LUMTOR-590284 format. One record per residue (C-alpha): x, y, z. Coordinates in steps of 0.25 Angstrom, whole numbers, padded with zeros to 4 digits, always signed. Each point is the difference from the previous one (the first is absolute). Layout:
<pamars>
XYZ/...
</pamars>
This chain:
<pamars>
+0616+0158+0622/-0009-0005-0012/+0003+0006-0013/+0014+0007+0005/+0013-0006-0005/+0009-0006+0010/+0011+0011-0002/-0010+0011+0003/-0006-0007+0011/+0013-0003+0007/+0005+0015-0001/-0014+0006+0004/+0000-0010+0012/+0014+0003+0004/-0003+0015+0000/-0013-0001+0008/+0007-0009+0010/-0009-0012-0002/+0011-0008-0005/+0014+0000+0007/+0014-0006-0004/+0003-0012+0008/+0013+0007+0004/-0007+0010+0008/-0003-0011+0010/+0009-0011-0001/-0003-0006+0013/-0015-0002-0003/-0001-0015-0001/-0007+0001-0014/+0014+0006-0005/+0009-0011+0006/+0008-0009-0010/-0006-0013+0004/+0008-0010-0009/+0015+0002-0004/+0008-0009-0010/+0015+0003+0001/+0008-0005-0012/+0014+0002-0003/+0002+0009+0011/+0003-0001+0015/-0009+0011+0004/+0001-0002+0015/+0015-0004+0000/+0007+0010-0009/-0010+0009-0007/-0009+0006+0010/+0005+0012+0007/-0006-0001+0014/+0001-0015+0003/-0006+0001+0014/-0012+0008-0005/-0003-0010-0011/+0000-0011+0011/-0009+0009+0009/-0010+0006-0009/-0001-0009-0013/+0002-0014+0007/-0004+0003+0015/+0013-0008+0004/+0010+0002+0011/+0007+0012-0003/+0011+0009+0006/-0006+0014-0002/+0005+0008+0011/-0006+0014-0003/-0014+0006+0002/-0009+0005-0010/-0003+0015-0002/-0012-0001+0008/+0007-0006+0012/+0011+0010-0001/-0010+0012-0001/+0006+0005-0013/-0007+0005-0013/-0009-0009-0007/-0003-0001-0015/-0010+0010-0005/-0005-0007-0013/+0001-0014+0004/-0010-0005+0011/+0007-0003+0013/-0004-0012+0008/+0005-0001+0015/+0001-0015-0001/+0009-0004-0011/-0004-0013-0007/+0009-0013+0003/+0000-0011-0010/-0007+0005-0013/+0003-0012-0009/-0009-0012+0000/+0010-0008-0009/+0015+0001-0003/+0005-0009-0011/+0015-0001-0003/+0006-0006-0013/+0014-0003+0002/+0011-0011-0001/+0005+0003+0014/-0005+0002+0014/+0002+0016+0000/-0005+0009+0011/-0013+0003-0008/-0002-0016-0002/+0002-0002+0015/-0011+0010+0003/-0010-0005-0011/-0012-0008+0001/+0003-0008-0012/+0013-0002-0007/+0000-0005-0014/+0014-0006-0004/+0005+0004-0013/+0010-0004-0010/+0015+0005+0000/+0008+0004-0012/+0003-0013-0006/-0014-0006+0002/-0008+0009-0009/+0000+0008-0013/+0000+0015+0001/+0006+0013-0005/+0010+0008+0007/+0005+0014-0004/-0001+0014+0005/+0002+0014-0007/+0014+0001+0005/+0007-0011-0008/-0002-0004-0015/-0002-0015+0001/-0013-0008+0001/+0003-0012+0009/-0008-0013+0001/-0003-0008+0012/-0001-0014-0005/-0006-0012+0007/+0011-0010+0002/-0008-0008+0010/-0014-0001+0005/-0004+0009+0012/+0003-0008+0013/-0011-0006+0008/-0013+0008+0000/+0006+0013-0006/-0005+0006-0013/+0005+0010-0009/-0005+0014+0002/-0008-0001-0013/-0007-0013+0005/-0003+0005+0014/-0008+0012-0006/-0006-0008-0011/-0005-0010+0011/-0006+0011+0008/-0007+0006-0012/-0005-0014-0003/-0006-0003+0013/-0005+0015+0002/-0008-0001-0013/-0006-0013+0005/-0006+0006+0013/-0002+0014-0005/-0014-0002-0007/-0005-0004+0014/+0004+0013+0006/+0004+0011-0010/-0003-0002-0014/+0001+0013-0008/+0003+0013+0007/+0003+0014-0005/+0010+0008+0008/+0003+0015+0000/+0015+0002+0000/+0008+0012+0001/+0013+0001-0008/+0011+0011+0002/+0002+0010-0011/+0011-0007-0008/+0014+0006-0005/+0000+0000-0016/-0015+0003+0000/-0009+0012-0004/-0004+0001+0015/+0015+0002+0005/-0002+0015-0003/-0014+0001+0005/+0002+0012+0010/+0007+0011-0007/+0004+0013+0008/+0000-0006+0014/-0006-0012+0008/-0014+0001+0005/-0005-0009+0011/-0015-0005-0002/+0000-0006+0014/+0003+0014+0006/-0011+0007-0009/+0009+0007-0009/-0005-0007-0013/-0010-0011-0004/+0004-0015+0000/+0002-0003-0015/+0004-0014-0003/+0013+0000-0008/+0003+0015+0003/-0001+0004+0015/-0002-0015+0005/+0003-0014-0005/-0006-0006-0012/-0013-0008+0003/-0003-0013-0007/-0009-0011+0000/+0006-0014+0000/-0009-0012-0002/+0005-0013+0006/-0006-0014-0002/+0006-0008+0011/-0004-0013-0006/+0009+0003-0012/+0013+0003+0008/+0006-0013-0005/-0003+0001-0014/+0005+0015+0000/+0013-0004+0007/+0003-0011-0010/-0002+0008-0013/+0004+0014-0006/-0011+0010+0002/-0008+0007-0012/+0004+0014+0003/+0014-0001-0007/-0008-0002-0013/-0009+0012+0003/+0011+0009+0006/+0013-0005-0004/+0013-0001+0008/+0008+0011+0005/+0007+0008+0012/+0006+0013+0004/-0011+0007-0008/+0003-0008-0013/-0010-0009-0007/+0000-0010-0011/-0008-0010-0007/+0003-0015+0005/-0010-0008-0008/+0011-0007-0008/+0007-0004+0013/-0013-0006+0006/-0002-0008-0013/+0014-0005+0001/-0002-0003+0015/-0012-0008-0003/+0007-0009-0010/+0012-0002+0010/-0008-0002+0013/-0013-0005-0006/-0014+0005+0002/-0010-0002+0011/-0010-0010-0004/-0009+0000+0012/-0014+0006+0000/+0004+0012+0009/+0002+0015-0002/+0015-0004-0004/-0004-0009-0012/+0009+0003-0012/+0009+0008+0008/+0015-0003+0001/+0003-0010+0011/+0009+0003+0012/-0001-0013+0007/+0014-0003+0004/+0011+0008+0006/+0007-0001-0014/-0013+0005-0007/+0001+0012+0009/+0015+0002-0004/-0003-0001-0014/-0012+0010+0001/+0010+0011+0006/+0011-0003-0010/-0010+0001-0012/-0006+0013+0004/+0012+0008+0006/+0008+0009-0009/+0013-0005+0007/-0002-0014-0005/-0008+0001-0013/+0007+0009-0011/-0013+0002-0007/-0006+0006+0012/+0012+0009+0003/-0001+0006-0014/-0014+0003+0003/+0003+0006+0013/+0010+0009-0006/-0009+0004-0011/-0011+0004+0010/+0011+0009+0007/+0003+0006-0014/-0014+0006+0000/+0003+0007+0012/+0014+0005-0002/-0001+0003-0015/+0014-0007-0002/+0004-0014-0005/+0004-0010+0011/-0004-0014-0006/+0015-0001-0004/+0003-0005+0014/-0008-0013-0002/-0001-0002-0015/+0012-0009+0000/-0007-0009+0010/-0014+0001-0006/+0000-0015-0004/+0005-0004+0014/-0010-0007+0009/+0005-0006+0012/-0007-0013+0005/+0001-0007+0013/+0009-0011-0005/+0010+0010-0006/+0002+0006+0014/+0002-0014+0006/+0011-0003-0010/+0006+0014+0003/-0004+0013+0007/-0003+0010-0011/+0002+0015-0001/-0012+0008-0001/-0004+0009-0011/+0000+0015+0001/-0013+0005+0004/-0006+0014+0002/-0006-0005+0013/+0014+0003+0006/+0010+0011-0003/+0012-0009-0003/+0003-0008-0012/+0007-0013-0002/+0012+0001-0009/+0013-0007-0003/+0007+0014+0001/-0008+0007+0012/-0001-0005+0014/-0015+0000+0005/-0002+0013+0008/-0012+0008+0003/-0003+0013-0008/+0008-0004-0012/-0012+0001-0010/-0004+0014+0006/+0014+0005-0003/+0003-0007-0013/-0014-0002-0006/-0005+0014+0005/-0012-0006+0007/-0006+0009+0011/+0002-0005+0014/-0013-0004+0006/-0001+0012+0009/-0009+0012+0000/+0010+0008-0008/+0006-0011-0009/+0014+0003+0006/+0008-0005+0012/-0007+0007+0012/+0007+0005+0012/-0011+0011+0004/-0014-0005+0003/-0010+0011-0002/-0011-0006+0008/-0008+0006+0011/+0003-0010+0010/+0015+0000-0003/+0000+0015+0002/-0007-0001+0013/+0010-0010+0005/+0012+0007-0005/+0004-0011-0009/-0001+0006-0014/+0015-0003-0001/+0007-0012+0007/+0003+0004+0014/+0005-0006+0013/-0009-0002+0011/+0004-0005+0014/-0006-0012+0006/-0014+0002+0006/-0002-0002+0015/-0010-0012+0000/-0001+0000+0015/+0004-0014+0001/+0011+0001+0011/-0009+0003+0012/+0001-0014+0004/+0015+0002+0003/+0002-0004+0015/-0013-0006+0002/+0005-0014+0002/+0014+0001+0004/+0009-0012+0001/+0012+0006+0006/+0008+0003-0013/+0003+0013-0006/-0011+0004-0011/+0004+0009-0012/-0008+0006-0011/+0005-0003-0014/-0006+0002-0015/-0005-0013-0005/+0003-0003-0014/-0004-0013-0008/+0008-0002-0012/-0002-0010-0011/+0003-0015+0004/+0014-0003+0002/+0000-0015+0003/-0011-0004-0009/-0007+0002-0013/-0012+0009+0003/-0007-0008+0011/+0002-0014-0005/+0013-0005+0005/+0002+0006+0013/-0004-0012+0008/+0007-0009-0010/+0010-0009+0008/+0012+0004-0009/-0003+0015+0001/-0002-0001+0016/+0013-0007+0000/+0007+0011-0007/-0006+0010+0009/-0003+0000+0016/-0011-0010-0002/-0011+0009+0003/-0004+0015+0001/+0010+0010+0002/+0002+0015+0001/+0012+0008-0004/+0005+0011+0010/+0012+0009+0000/+0011-0002+0009/-0002+0013+0007/-0015-0002+0003/+0003-0014+0004/+0010+0005+0011/-0011+0010+0005/-0010-0011+0001/+0011-0010+0006/-0003-0010-0011/+0011-0009-0006/+0000-0007-0013/-0010-0012-0001/-0008+0005+0013/-0015-0002+0000/-0007+0013-0001/-0014+0006+0000/-0005+0011-0010/-0013+0006+0004/-0009+0013-0001/-0015+0002+0001/-0002-0009-0013/+0006-0013+0006/+0012-0007+0003/+0010-0009-0005/+0012-0009+0004/+0013-0003-0007/+0014-0002+0001/+0009+0013-0001/+0011+0001-0011/+0009+0011+0005/+0007+0006-0012/+0009+0012-0003/-0008+0002-0014/-0013+0004+0007/-0001+0015+0002/-0002+0005+0015/-0015+0002+0003/-0005-0010-0010/-0004-0015+0002/-0002-0009-0012/-0009-0012-0002/+0000-0006-0013/-0014-0002-0004/-0008-0014-0001/+0006-0006+0012/-0011-0008+0006/-0003-0005+0014/-0001-0015-0003/+0015-0003+0001/+0008+0001+0013/-0008+0012+0006/-0002+0001+0015/-0011+0007+0007/+0000+0015+0003/+0001+0006+0014/-0009+0011-0005/-0012-0007-0005/+0002-0014+0006/-0002-0005-0015/+0009-0007-0009/+0010+0010-0006/-0006+0008-0011/+0005+0003-0014/+0006+0012-0006/-0014+0006-0003/-0004-0001+0014/+0006+0014+0004/-0006+0006-0013/-0013+0005-0005/-0006+0005-0013/+0001+0015-0001/-0008+0006-0012/+0007+0012-0007/-0011+0010-0005/+0007+0003-0013/+0000-0014-0004/-0015+0001+0000/+0000+0010-0012/-0008-0006-0011/-0005+0003-0014/+0012+0009-0003/+0009-0006-0011/+0012-0008+0006/-0007+0003+0014/-0011-0010-0003/-0003-0012+0009/+0004-0013-0006/+0002-0014+0006/+0014-0002+0003/+0003+0013-0007/-0004+0012+0008/-0007+0002+0013/+0001-0001+0015/+0012-0009+0005/+0003-0005+0014/+0014+0006+0003/+0008-0008+0010/+0012+0009+0000/-0005+0011+0009/-0001-0006+0014/+0007+0001+0013/+0001-0011+0010/+0006-0003+0014/+0012-0010+0000/+0004-0008+0012/+0007-0013+0004/-0009-0011+0005/+0001-0003+0015/-0006-0014-0002/-0001-0008-0013/-0013-0008+0002/-0003-0010-0011/-0015-0002+0004/+0002-0015+0000/-0006-0003+0013/-0013-0008+0000/-0013+0007+0001/-0007+0000+0014/-0012-0010+0000/-0010+0011+0000/+0006+0007-0012/+0000-0014-0007/-0014-0002+0003/-0004+0014-0005/
</pamars>
């Protein structure tokens, strides 16, 4: 490949078959994820659709998967992805969880790094759904050996940088990035979608395939880079949603506020981000929502695209600069920003789409309007150019019904996992006060008619299962549940008051034990205006609303609290 630039080499090798995407053979050991850090998430306990598959294939732990794979069932196998008769078990070498409680993910982790809670650290808390910036203020130091999130990652970066020269040093990686919304590439394929993999066109980075970039990583400088603001902001400026503006003035101000790095490293002279408050101040200084000058510059950048005047939305607050100490004194309202489509006003409540209507700013869609019709080849092929009802898909997960009878009736129901009822996300479910207000452990809600069919009465221990796995819970019989449906509010874990399953012989299960991730092809559309992949924006999602289960009353409640046999203990 000497004399050939990276983009051309990658494209040519993909076309010839000399180079393959790792997704074409995910079971090859070279393509396994080896190290996983879980931060601010309960991946195994609430987020991961298909809990039992995670345990089986990712961790290699005891699991409750009841079904067979495609090969064992003699069904059609993937045509483009390589099939391996023996599916791997236990891909990860290391699982690290950063949490302040012993969640399901923490229970299964190799290492748990205890982190600080809300009143033990300094941080920012906000979202795009409400107009205030809230601080998290450290009232006391973190308890025992726990540290703030910032200090944990800073400590990892520091230690990693110390040992890296012996192993890695400076490396250059080839990275693929999807064609982004609000970029020139989002209209890369006019008049139809061609597939280079199928030979319909050539693989052209940024047009018919992802962008190809070289990223140089000096692993000995991880700590220096982690604790300073990088130089690309000087060169490229700041921005978002296709807008860009110079931010040199803010970088100079930040250097005065946080101080400059004095060490003889790649970060020398750059603004310091040593503490969690430094990190907060960096965000507050650079963001248009918290710096009036930046907000005006951002609106001016949008004016160049629309040809209209918009800066009046931020000019009254041009001199406002929110500092972290201001937030500690009182949460502050954000400043109107073109990154979002609502405005902050004393007269208008924040609502999405306001600037599109009243400022005549085009919607960020292919047509610049609100779109109901999606004129895309894939959407037409699936009959989804307009919003359309599609019935649940038969996922072939009910064939295990009757395989392990316990003498009680078994009924088939639609399994729904609404948002948490007895907690806030996944944090408070096992809090003693919340457990006292509820049944003190996992519950499923079932209609009176379905409960009668299955000979279940309120508070009975029941079992919910299908080919994906099984779970145990108490039944809440309610006239408010629709017949044919069973509810299990999400993020109920198996770490409190959960007996063993008669089906699996393992402890209980969670709401995601009977689900699995099903990828929708139309969510894989990319490089097409608003249908472009973006992290936490658009892409494939794991739907846990479209599953069917078998429900039955448990014949015997086994808490699995008998001592292990001597042989098992020795093993």
